[in-house]
Structures are given as C-alpha cells and as structure tokens.
N, C-alpha and C positions, 0 to 999 in steps of 0.2 A: 709897608705893611706886610707881615708874613702871612702866607696862605697855608691852610690846613691841608692834609693829604686828600681829604674829600674834595676840597675846592680845587686842588691841582688836577685831580682826576676829571672833575666836571669841566674844567677849563680845556684839558686835552681833548675830551670828547667833543666839546663845542667847536674846537679848532678843526678837528677831523671832519665834522659834519659841515663845516663852513667852506670846505674845499670846493673850487668851482667844478661844475659838471662838464661832461664831454659835449653835451648839447643842451640848449636852453629848455627844450621840451622834456628832457629826461630827468628822472628823480635819482639817477645814479650818482654816487659820490665816490671819488677816487683820490687817494692820497699816495704820494710817491716820496720816499725818503731814501736818498742815496748819497754817497760821498761825491765830491766835486769831480773826481776822475771818471765817474760813470756818466752815461747819457743823462741829460737834464730832464726835468719834468715835462717840458714842452715836447721834447722829442719822444718821450715815452708815451704821452697822451696821443700824439699824432700817430704813432705806430699802432696803438690799441684801436684808435678810430678807423684806421685803414683796414686792419684785420677783421674788425667786428662788423663792418658793413657801411653802406652809404648813409648820408645824413638823414635821408627819409626813414631809415630804420631805427634811428636813435630813440624816437618817441616810444618805440615798442620795447626798449630795454627794461629790465626789471628794476624795481626800487630796491637798491642794494648799496651797501657801503663797502668799499674795497680799500684795503691798506696794503701797500707794498713797501717793505723795509729791506734795503740791501746792505749787507755788511761783508767784511773780509775777515777770514779766520787768520790765526797766527801763522798757519802754514802757507798762506797766500791765496787759498781758494775763496771764490766769491759765492755768496748764497743770497737768495731772495726769499723772504718769508711773506707769503700772500695770505692775508686774512680777509674773510668775507663775513658780512652780517646782513641778513635780509630775511624777511618773513619769519622772524623769531628764530632763525637758524644761524649757527656759526660754522665756519669752515676754515681750514688752514692747509696750505700747500707749501712745500719747501723745494726749491730747485737750486742746484749748485753747478758751478763750472769754473774753469781756470781763468776766464776773462769776464769782466763785468758786462761788456757789451753783449756777450752770449747769454748771460743770466738775464739781462734786461729783455732781450729778444724772446727768451722762453717765457718770462713772466708776462710779457705783452700778449703772447699767444694764449696763455692760460686765462688771462683777464678777458680777452676777446671771446674766447669760448664760453666763458661764464655769462657774458652779456648777450651773446647771440650764438647759440650752439649750432644753428643751421646756416650760418654765413659761409659763403664760398671762400676757401683759403687759396692762396697762390700755390700753384703746383710746384713741387720741388724740382730743381734743375736735374735733368738726367745725368747720371754719372758717366764719365767719359768711357767709351768702349776701349778694351785693351788695344785693339788695332783698328785703324780707320778703314772703312769700307771704300773700295775704289769703284767708281762707276764710269771711268774713262778707260779706253783700251790700254792693255798692258802687254808687254812681251815677256814670254817665259822660255827658259832653256832648261833642259834636264838631261841627266845621264843615268842610265839604269843598268844593273846587272841582270841578265836573263837566264832562266832555266826553262828549256822548251822540250816538249814531248810531241813527236809526230812529224816535225819538220825535217829533222835529220835523224840518222840511226841512233837508237838508244836515247839517253838524256843529253840534249845538246846544251852547251853553255855559250853565252855570247854577251854582247853589250849593245845598248841602244841609245842613240842621241835623239832628243826631241826639241823642236822649235814650235812655240805656240803663240797665237794671237788671242788674247782673252778680253772679253767684254762680259764680265760676270752677269749672270751665271753660265754663260756660254763660252766655249773655247774651241778653236780650230787648230789641230796639231799636225805637223809634218814630222815623220819619224824615219830614221835610217838605222838598221840593225845589221850586225854581222855575227857569225857563229864560228867557233873554233873548228878547224878541219877535223873530219872524222874519217877513220879507216874501217872499211867493211871487207869481210872475207866471204867467199862463196863456199857453201858447205860441200858442194859437189867437186870443187877444185880448190883445195886448201892453199895451193900456191898462188892462186889468183887474189888480187887485192884491188880495191877501189878507194881512192881518196876523194872525199866529198867536201866541197866548200859551198856555203850558203850565205846569202845576204837578202835583205828585205827593205823595201820602200813602202811606207804606209801613210795614209791620210785618215785622220780620225776627228770626229766631232764629239765634244764632251759637254756634259751639263752638271753643274755643281757650284757650290759657294766659293767666293773668293777666300783668300787665306785669312784665317783668324787664329787666335791663340787657343786652339783646340783641334780635335780631329774632325776634318771635313770629308764628306763623301762625294764622289763623282761617278757618273755612269758614262761610258764611251761606246761608240759604235763606229766602225770604219772598214777599210779595205786594205789588206796587205797585198803587195805584188812581190811574190817570192821568186828568187833567182837561185839556181843551183848549177854547179859545175862538177862533173865527175870525171876522174882520170883513172884508167885501169893500168895495172902492171902485173907481171907474173903470168901472162898469157901469150899465146902465139901472135896475136894481133892486138897489141895495146893501142889505146886511143883515148879520146876524150869527147865529152858531149855536154851541152848546156840546155837548160830548160827553164821556162817561166810559167807561172800560173797565179791566178787570183785567189785570195782567201778572205772572205768577209768575216768579221769577228765582232764579238761583244766583250766588254771589259768593265770590271768593277774596280774602283780606285779608292784608297783611303790615304789622306794626306795629313801629316802631323806637322803643323806650322811651328817653326823654330823662331821666326820673327815675322815682321810684316812682309819680307821679301824672300825668305827661304823656307824650305819645307822638306821633310822626308816623304817619299812616295812609295806605296805598296800597291801592287796591281795583280789581278788575276784575270786571265784572258782565255776565252774559248773561241776557236775558229773552225771554219769548214773549207777545206781545200777543194777547189773546183778544177777538174781536169788536170790533176797533178801528173807529170810525166813518169814513165818507167825507165830506169837506167839499167842497162844490160850489156853484156859482152857477147858478141856474135859467137854462136855455137856453144856458149857456156851457161846461158840462162840469165834470169833477172838477179841483179845485185840488190837493188833498193828501189822502193817507190814510197814517196811521202804518204802518210796516213790521211784518210779522208777527214778525220777530226783531229785537231791540234789543241794542245793546252799549254799555257805558259804562265810563269810567275815572274814578277819583276820587282826589284828593290833598288831604289836610287834616291837622288837628291835633285832639287830644282831651285832655280833662282828666277825672281820676277822683278821687272823694272819698267 
C-alpha cells in the first residue's frame, strides 16, 4: 500500500518521538542518525548522559525532542546538525570537523548543555608546558665575559667561570674571574710604570626561576675576594706587591633560555670594596688604589644538567 506524503511525515514524526529516553523518569527524546563509521547510538547516548549529569538529575531534564543527524560532505568534512523542539520552540545548531568522532563529541556536549546547563563539565587537560620544571637539584656551569669599573685602572676586561648547585628557585654559585693585565703610569714620573694583574674568587646565592622558554630574572648577593699583584718598572728600586680584600655585592641577572638546559646570561653587579690596599713605589707616590664602589657587566652562556 502506498503512503501519501502526509502519512510519511506523520510516520517519521512518530518514529522520532518513539525513540527511547535517556532515563525512564525523563520526558526527553533523543534521536541519533549517523553512518556506520561513526560512534553508534549507544556510545553517543552514554557520552551525553555522562556530560549532562548523574542519573538523579535526569528527572529534572526538560521535556524536549532532540535530533542529531551526522553527514559527510563531498570534501570529506563531517557535520552534525542538531535540531531541538521543546515548549513550542525550535532550534538548530551545526558543528563540523575533520573526524566523525570529534563531531560526535562536540554534538554530545551541546546536547548535554541543552539538557542540563549547570552540570559540571570535566576540566580540559592542561596543555604541556614548553619546558618541564625541575624540582630536583641540578648542576650548572657558565662562562661570562666581564667589563669592570673600579677593580683595575680604567675599564677592565676579563672572563669569569661559574659552578652552581640549583634547587629552584635557589642557587649557590662558586665563581672564579681573571682580568687582562693593566699598565699604569705615574704622572709625577712618566718613566715609571706598574703592571697590574687581578683575579677574584666569589661565592653567591641567587633566587629566581628555573630555565623556561622565555626570559627569567634572578637576584644574587655574595662576596668577592679580590686579589691583585702589582709590579713596578722604570724606577730606581723596582719591586712587586700583592694584596687581597673582600667586596660584598648585589647582582641583577636576566637569562634567556635557548633550551631546557642552555641559556644566555646578562648580569649587572654593584659592589663595595672593603679595606682595598694602596699600591705605591717608595719615594714616588701612589700608583693605584681600587675604588670603594665597583660596577660590572657580564654577558655569557650557561649549561645545566
């Protein structure tokens, strides 16, 4: 027997309304139509029920009819058309994605929000950090080029090696630095010269973040133990002398991480020389005395393991 168009429409509507509910107490009707390559109806209903809330909340769901029809376009993209009918109102949403499973998941979330807008949703998994944070001790080594004012005559140039034990955000560093020899003339006796060599041993404590893929800041405080040797020439009684003195300092550091284990380091340091010695030639006056205040810039690289 052939059916008229009106009879076909009535039969389709009756079939839609006859779909089983998500819970016996609820008047919600849900229809799921998708190709066999997509999640089946049971899986879709299970995901909706999980997202929408516990079974005890089902009886509070609205009286609504929901139809989800999943199709694939000629280009291969999947789309889910979600139609709702309830309280005399109709609604429609369309979601698309490259995979049917993703379309199904998005449709399930939309349906769950329609049924229970206040239900708690599972929190999204946090995205992986660019670099893992280390909470166990690490060893760091570094090499810096230095430009110093106040330690040696004029602007002194040198290099510094560093060995650090790190337990983020704290670090303890042992440093050894040396400066290029400097020659100083005495104004009262132009023929007199003094060659100055300087080195330094330091211990510093630093506070700052572990290496990450960005610029990190550190603050350091410590104590330099400075050593200097001066040798005179061009005078009647040439000689040499050495001296040591302590210099507490504060330092600001910026580190640009290149990877989880390597970084560029930029540092600015200010120190206070305590009881710095005076270097002189007998009968000819003072050649040099380190400044009470010292300033230093450092640029280098460091490796952590």
